Each structure stands twice: as C-alpha cells, then as structure tokens.
N, CA, C and O of each residue as an XYZ file, in Angstrom:
416
protein
N     269.694     40.686    143.899
C     269.184     39.409    143.431
C     267.707     39.595    143.047
O     266.877     39.923    143.895
N     267.396     39.387    141.782
C     266.037     39.569    141.290
C     265.266     38.263    141.155
O     264.093     38.276    140.784
N     265.897     37.156    141.447
C     265.263     35.858    141.289
C     264.382     35.559    142.511
O     264.891     35.397    143.620
N     263.078     35.489    142.306
C     262.142     35.277    143.423
C     262.354     33.923    144.094
O     262.181     33.796    145.306
N     262.726     32.919    143.316
C     262.988     31.590    143.879
C     264.121     31.671    144.897
O     263.991     31.184    146.020
N     265.236     32.291    144.499
C     266.387     32.395    145.399
C     266.088     33.289    146.597
O     266.563     33.026    147.702
N     265.305     34.341    146.387
C     264.914     35.207    147.499
C     264.090     34.430    148.520
O     264.306     34.552    149.725
N     263.143     33.629    148.027
C     262.295     32.857    148.935
C     263.102     31.766    149.629
O     262.813     31.409    150.772
N     264.105     31.240    148.948
C     264.983     30.246    149.560
C     265.702     30.855    150.766
O     265.836     30.211    151.807
N     266.162     32.100    150.618
C     266.791     32.799    151.741
C     265.831     33.002    152.893
O     266.218     32.899    154.057
N     264.586     33.289    152.574
C     263.557     33.455    153.600
C     263.311     32.138    154.347
O     263.138     32.128    155.565
N     263.298     31.038    153.604
C     263.112     29.719    154.223
C     264.253     29.414    155.184
O     264.042     28.802    156.232
N     265.456     29.839    154.828
C     266.601     29.629    155.731
C     266.423     30.439    157.010
O     266.635     29.933    158.111
N     266.033     31.698    156.854
C     265.839     32.547    158.033
C     264.754     31.988    158.944
O     264.809     32.153    160.162
N     263.758     31.319    158.340
C     262.672     30.724    159.117
C     263.085     29.392    159.747
O     262.320     28.815    160.519
N     264.279     28.902    159.429
C     264.754     27.649    160.004
C     264.127     26.420    159.385
O     264.010     25.386    160.044
N     263.721     26.513    158.129
C     263.036     25.404    157.458
C     263.899     24.708    156.420
O     263.388     23.954    155.592
N     265.210     24.956    156.458
C     266.137     24.369    155.487
C     267.125     23.441    156.168
O     267.518     23.644    157.317
N     267.509     22.426    155.432
C     268.617     21.574    155.835
C     269.643     21.712    154.719
O     269.313     21.548    153.545
N     270.886     22.014    155.083
C     271.916     22.302    154.096
C     273.012     21.248    154.104
O     273.505     20.861    155.164
N     273.388     20.786    152.922
C     274.533     19.901    152.774
C     274.159     18.449    152.576
O     273.113     17.982    153.028
N     275.036     17.755    151.893
C     274.845     16.352    151.509
C     274.525     15.462    152.713
O     273.493     14.792    152.746
N     275.425     15.465    153.699
C     275.266     14.554    154.843
C     274.020     14.859    155.662
O     273.299     13.946    156.065
N     273.764     16.141    155.910
C     272.589     16.516    156.706
C     271.297     16.172    155.980
O     270.335     15.722    156.603
N     271.268     16.377    154.677
C     270.064     16.053    153.899
C     269.837     14.544    153.858
O     268.711     14.066    153.996
N     270.926     13.807    153.665
C     270.828     12.344    153.633
C     270.306     11.814    154.972
O     269.449     10.931    155.005
N     270.821     12.352    156.058
C     270.391     11.937    157.389
C     268.938     12.341    157.656
O     268.183     11.587    158.270
N     268.559     13.518    157.199
C     267.206     14.026    157.445
C     266.139     13.177    156.782
O     265.003     13.128    157.254
N     266.485     12.516    155.705
C     265.522     11.643    155.025
C     265.052     10.554    155.989
O     263.883     10.169    155.981
N     265.972     10.064    156.819
C     265.643      8.984    157.749
C     264.784      9.453    158.919
O     263.941      8.705    159.414
N     265.002     10.704    159.364
C     264.390     11.148    160.609
C     263.324     12.232    160.471
O     262.523     12.434    161.383
N     263.311     12.925    159.341
C     262.374     14.035    159.187
C     261.578     13.873    157.914
O     261.979     13.168    156.989
N     260.478     14.521    157.889
C     259.662     14.553    156.690
C     260.152     15.693    155.803
O     259.991     16.865    156.144
N     260.741     15.353    154.682
C     261.206     16.359    153.741
C     260.150     16.570    152.666
O     259.473     15.628    152.255
N     260.017     17.807    152.217
C     258.996     18.124    151.229
C     259.573     18.580    149.894
O     258.851     18.661    148.900
N     260.884     18.881    149.867
C     261.500     19.331    148.621
C     263.011     19.187    148.723
O     263.614     19.519    149.744
N     263.609     18.688    147.652
C     265.066     18.627    147.542
C     265.495     19.570    146.431
O     264.853     19.628    145.382
N     266.577     20.311    146.653
C     267.130     21.218    145.650
C     268.601     20.867    145.502
O     269.332     20.774    146.488
N     269.028     20.674    144.254
C     270.392     20.260    143.985
C     271.012     21.186    142.940
O     270.337     21.610    142.002
N     272.281     21.493    143.103
C     272.966     22.344    142.120
C     273.236     21.549    140.850
O     273.282     20.319    140.862
N     273.412     22.282    139.756
C     273.689     21.609    138.486
C     275.111     21.043    138.447
O     275.414     20.182    137.622
N     275.982     21.525    139.337
C     277.360     21.019    139.366
C     277.570     19.865    140.345
O     278.696     19.391    140.496
N     276.531     19.411    141.001
C     276.693     18.290    141.931
C     277.273     17.096    141.170
O     277.003     16.920    139.982
N     278.056     16.294    141.849
C     278.670     15.135    141.188
C     277.590     14.159    140.729
O     276.474     14.168    141.249
N     277.924     13.334    139.769
C     276.965     12.358    139.252
C     276.521     11.409    140.360
O     275.362     10.997    140.406
N     277.441     11.068    141.245
C     277.126     10.208    142.387
C     276.047     10.846    143.268
O     275.084     10.190    143.664
N     276.226     12.137    143.565
C     275.264     12.881    144.384
C     273.919     12.962    143.673
O     272.874     12.746    144.286
N     273.944     13.271    142.389
C     272.701     13.362    141.615
C     271.954     12.040    141.637
O     270.743     12.007    141.856
N     272.681     10.943    141.407
C     272.051      9.618    141.400
C     271.441      9.289    142.755
O     270.317      8.795    142.834
N     272.185      9.564    143.815
C     271.720      9.243    145.170
C     270.438     10.005    145.509
O     269.469      9.412    145.985
N     270.431     11.328    145.263
C     269.268     12.119    145.646
C     268.096     11.933    144.679
O     266.948     12.175    145.049
N     268.373     11.511    143.458
C     267.282     11.147    142.546
C     266.586      9.884    143.054
O     265.358      9.794    143.026
N     267.369      8.914    143.516
C     266.788      7.697    144.101
C     265.971      8.029    145.348
O     264.868      7.512    145.526
N     266.512      8.891    146.213
C     265.798      9.307    147.430
C     264.497      9.999    147.046
O     263.445      9.730    147.626
N     264.576     10.890    146.068
C     263.409     11.627    145.605
C     262.311     10.680    145.125
O     261.141     10.840    145.473
N     262.703      9.700    144.328
C     261.726      8.750    143.784
C     261.191      7.818    144.867
O     259.991      7.546    144.925
N     262.071      7.338    145.709
C     261.665      6.378    146.748
C     260.686      6.975    147.756
O     259.715      6.330    148.152
N     260.955      8.218    148.167
C     260.131      8.849    149.192
C     259.150      9.870    148.618
O     258.484     10.593    149.359
N     259.072      9.917    147.287
C     258.137     10.813    146.598
C     258.335     12.270    147.020
O     257.387     12.966    147.384
N     259.589     12.709    146.960
C     259.961     14.083    147.306
C     260.331     14.806    146.009
O     261.214     14.345    145.286
N     259.682     15.914    145.705
C     260.053     16.665    144.493
C     261.520     17.101    144.537
O     262.066     17.411    145.596
N     262.139     17.116    143.355
C     263.550     17.485    143.238
C     263.688     18.577    142.187
O     263.200     18.440    141.065
N     264.358     19.660    142.560
C     264.611     20.772    141.637
C     266.106     20.861    141.405
O     266.897     20.839    142.348
N     266.485     20.962    140.137
C     267.889     21.123    139.773
C     267.951     22.155    138.652
O     267.348     21.962    137.597
N     268.671     23.238    138.873
C     268.721     24.248    137.834
C     269.552     25.473    138.188
O     269.673     26.395    137.382
N     270.118     25.487    139.371
C     270.947     26.613    139.792
C     272.364     26.120    140.045
O     272.579     24.951    140.365
N     273.316     27.015    139.900
C     274.699     26.657    140.216
C     274.873     26.606    141.734
O     274.059     27.139    142.489
N     275.945     25.958    142.155
C     276.218     25.873    143.596
C     276.508     27.250    144.176
O     276.238     27.501    145.350
N     277.060     28.144    143.352
C     277.330     29.509    143.807
C     276.039     30.300    143.983
O     275.897     31.047    144.952
N     275.084     30.141    143.044
C     273.800     30.841    143.155
C     273.037     30.381    144.398
O     272.482     31.198    145.132
N     273.016     29.078    144.625
C     272.337     28.551    145.814
C     273.042     29.025    147.084
O     272.394     29.420    148.052
N     274.363     28.982    147.069
C     275.130     29.436    148.227
C     274.893     30.903    148.529
O     274.714     31.280    149.687
N     274.891     31.736    147.491
C     274.673     33.174    147.664
C     273.320     33.444    148.323
O     273.212     34.303    149.198
N     272.301     32.716    147.906
C     270.964     32.898    148.468
C     270.923     32.548    149.956
O     270.068     33.037    150.695
N     271.859     31.695    150.387
C     271.872     31.234    151.778
C     273.002     31.846    152.593
O     273.219     31.462    153.743
N     273.719     32.792    152.008
C     274.799     33.437    152.736
C     276.042     32.583    152.862
O     276.800     32.714    153.823
N     276.252     31.707    151.891
C     277.437     30.846    151.873
C     278.160     31.040    150.551
O     277.649     31.698    149.644
N     279.348     30.467    150.447
C     280.064     30.548    149.170
C     279.399     29.661    148.130
O     279.163     30.077    146.996
N     279.100     28.429    148.537
C     278.461     27.487    147.623
C     277.806     26.368    148.409
O     278.167     26.087    149.551
N     276.834     25.738    147.767
C     276.153     24.582    148.363
C     275.581     23.730    147.237
O     275.090     24.259    146.239
N     275.644     22.411    147.399
C     275.162     21.505    146.357
C     273.797     20.903    146.629
O     273.033     20.660    145.695
N     273.473     20.656    147.907
C     272.219     19.985    148.232
C     271.517     20.708    149.378
O     272.124     21.042    150.395
N     270.208     20.940    149.178
C     269.369     21.609    150.179
C     268.060     20.833    150.265
O     267.578     20.305    149.263
N     267.488     20.766    151.460
C     266.177     20.151    151.637
C     265.290     21.086    152.452
O     265.763     21.785    153.349
N     264.009     21.090    152.132
C     263.043     21.895    152.878
C     262.170     20.986    153.730
O     261.743     19.915    153.297
N     261.915     21.443    154.957
C     261.121     20.655    155.889
C     259.706     21.198    156.048
O     258.881     20.574    156.715
N     259.414     22.340    155.452
C     258.105     22.963    155.595
C     257.286     22.761    154.315
O     257.741     23.114    153.226
N     256.092     22.200    154.443
C     255.262     21.885    153.284
C     254.841     23.132    152.514
O     254.963     23.168    151.290
N     254.351     24.149    153.205
C     253.867     25.359    152.527
C     254.995     26.090    151.798
O     254.812     26.555    150.673
N     256.149     26.189    152.435
C     257.291     26.829    151.783
C     257.750     26.018    150.580
O     258.141     26.585    149.559
N     257.705     24.710    150.695
C     258.071     23.836    149.577
C     257.132     24.032    148.399
O     257.564     24.103    147.248
N     255.847     24.118    148.700
C     254.858     24.334    147.638
C     255.080     25.684    146.952
O     254.972     25.787    145.730
N     255.388     26.709    147.735
C     255.639     28.037    147.174
C     256.881     28.016    146.278
O     256.871     28.597    145.192
N     257.937     27.359    146.722
C     259.154     27.268    145.914
C     258.901     26.503    144.612
O     259.417     26.877    143.559
N     258.115     25.448    144.687
C     257.787     24.693    143.476
C     256.999     25.559    142.492
O     257.221     25.494    141.283
N     256.088     26.360    143.012
C     255.305     27.258    142.172
C     256.217     28.304    141.523
O     256.096     28.576    140.328
N     257.127     28.889    142.304
C     258.071     29.865    141.763
C     258.977     29.228    140.705
O     259.301     29.862    139.701
N     259.381     27.982    140.927
C     260.220     27.269    139.965
C     259.463     27.043    138.652
O     260.015     27.232    137.568
N     258.205     26.639    138.761
C     257.386     26.426    137.559
C     257.210     27.723    136.783
O     257.297     27.732    135.555
N     256.964     28.812    137.490
C     256.810     30.118    136.829
C     258.100     30.503    136.103
O     258.059     30.992    134.974
N     259.238     30.281    136.749
C     260.537     30.611    136.148
C     260.800     29.717    134.937
O     261.298     30.187    133.914
N     260.473     28.447    135.049
C     260.723     27.490    133.986
C     259.833     27.729    132.766
O     260.224     27.417    131.641
N     258.652     28.274    132.983
C     257.709     28.510    131.889
C     257.942     29.812    131.144
O     257.255     30.088    130.161
N     258.894     30.617    131.591
C     259.169     31.900    130.932
C     259.978     31.695    129.673
O     260.304     32.662    128.985
C-alpha cells in the first residue's frame, strides 16, 4: 500500500484513536469529541445524508473518496463504510495528507 493517507489511518487504528462502523460513529457523536469523519464512496445515500448533517451540525470535517474495500484493507477488515477519529493531531495529519493527495 503506497497511499500515505491509508497507511496513517492504519496507524491511527493501532493507536486506538479510531471508531469504526455506522452505529459506533453515530453513538460517539453524542458522547465523544470527534475530530474527523471518513466515509466510503459506496456508502448508501441515507448514510451519506446522515453523516453530512452530523458533520455540519458539529463542525466535524468529512472526507469521502475511498472505496469501502480500500478503507477496510487499511484497517485489517474486508470493508468499512464509516470511520471517525477521536484524536485531534491525527485528524489534522490525515486532513493534510488528504489535501496533498487531492491536489496532485
């Protein structure tokens, strides 16, 4: 895997700074301070709408641009649609890596 964003995402998981899955991310919004939401491009329209509203309401950046398989592979799973980061510094680093990738 040569994608620095996905590599760093795996590192965030190993550090215990990720919340994985629709229900856990939705619940974490109520109880934890989230700093970044990441959604797969194949997430259902319902899921996209819900997490876009959450992102706007709580001012949480949202990244969408990887397949559920790519996100899953980075985390040692088959696939995943929704991920949230709880660490501010790691979130900032991922956003920077995303901007660098997007500007290429």
